[in-house]
C-alpha positions, 0 to 999 in steps of 0.5 A: 936756727942755722938757716937764720945764721946763714942768712945773717952772715950773708947779709952782713957780708954783703953790707960789709962789702957795700960799706967798703965800696961806699967809703972808697967811692968818696976817694974817686968822685970822678969815677963815681960821676962817670960810671955810677951817677951817669951810667948805672944809676940812670939804668935803675931809674929807667927800669925799676923807677919806670915801673914804680912811676906807673903806679897811681900811688906811692909805693914808698908810702906803702913800704913805709907802713909795712916796715912799721908793721915789721917792727911791731911784729918783731916786738910782738915776737919778742914779748911772746917768747917769754911765754915759751918753755924755758929751753926755747925762749933764747932760741925763739928770741935769737931767730927773730933778732937775726931775721930783723938784723938781716933785714936792716943789713939788706936795706943798707946794701940796697940803699947804697947801691941803688942811690947812696953812691950819688953822695960820692959823685963830683960836687955840682960846682965842679960839673957846672964849672963854678968857682965856689969860694971859701967865703963871700963878702957881706956885700956879695950876699946883700947884692944877691938879696937885692937881686932876688927881692927884685925878682920876687917883687916883680913876679908877685904881681903876676901870680894869684892870691886868696881872700886873705891876700896870700899867694895861691897856685894858679893851677892844680898841684897835680899839674905841677907834679906831672909836668916837672919832668918836662920842665927839667927836660926844657931847662936842665942840661942833659947831664942834669936830667939823666933819669927816667921821666917820672910823675912825682907822687903825693903822700896820701896820709894827711899831715904825715910829713907835716908832723915831721916838718918835712915838705918832701922826701925821696925814696931811693928804694922805689925811685919815687919823689914824694911830696907833702900835699898839705904844705902851703902853696908857696914852696910847693913847686920848688919842693917838687923840683927839689925832690926831682933833683934827687931822682936825677941823682943829686943826693946832697941837699944844697945841690938839690936846692940849687938845682930847684932854683936853677931850673924853676927860675928860668921858667916863664910860668910866674908861679914856678919862678916865684916859688923858686926865687922866694925860697932862695931869698929865704935862705939868703936873708937868713944868711944875711941876718947871721952875717950882718944883722944891722943890714938885715932889716933895711934889706928885708924891708925892700920886699913887697908887702904881699910877699911878706904876707906869703912868708908869714902865712907859711911860717904860721902853718909850720908853727902848728907842727913844731912838736917833739915829733918834728924835733925827733925827725930833725935829729934823725935826718941830721944823723942820716945826712952826717952818716952820708958824708954831709958833716953839716947835717941839716945845715947843708941846705943853706950851702946852696947860697955858695953855689948861687953866688958862684953862679951869679958871679960867673954869669 
């Protein structure tokens, strides 16, 4: 029992120091950017990340199930304690509780030091020299929609579709996951591509991420971008690029979304550029609907019928997973984002439009 208390004390102390460093980091983003995001963090990805990348499976997925097993064992230990002699019950339960809390404290420390500090780095807009305004006009937003619609209409004529007339990838998903590092090397500036060259991993468990209405997830413990292999083709490429941006140390969702668009929209491959631009258009049209519903229909109607079929098919797929499980997943992830300084929670994904508008005005 004394050993368990010592371990918990050590874990709590480590977590406390880590929490103090984490809060302090948000006050010095320039230091975090220079020392951690472009120095210490890339070292982690090029050592630990290089090892995990060589595995033919997602280590993060394995660890996820091991964590679930640890929870089940913990519950089993607690239940079994009630069958212990009266004098031993409290000690037995206490040992298990201390062990579990020690594990949670250790996971928090590893999360922050391995990746979480990237939430405190300089805003991407500042690194790119973009002037993000507090508010853009409806005309600015509508013009962005026009530009994206023109791109999507043109690119849609260059990609393949299935028997139902719905977009399908011209090559395998594995090819996209394996070459995303090369794409970043070609189209992203050096400071945006500082981590290890990694092969993105597909989640092996069928529909595991779909039940949580999630396209991809980055594991900060193993430095592995993980992708939902059952999601439709439409945003597969943009999702891979999004999770790869997390690997490069860009933790904020709006910035990862923007980087995904920024990198893929430059690609000569129509599949990649189409996925990125239509994904961005999805956010832009939603924002236009909220800002000026009267302009939404006339603007959205400019999108070609083929792209509308793609969007409808994509929505139909996710409607089958609109369950209490997915709602719980949204709430958990929303709380996670807010705990890491993203006050808008899951709504922060839409802030990529501010970056896009600033980028378009600059260029």
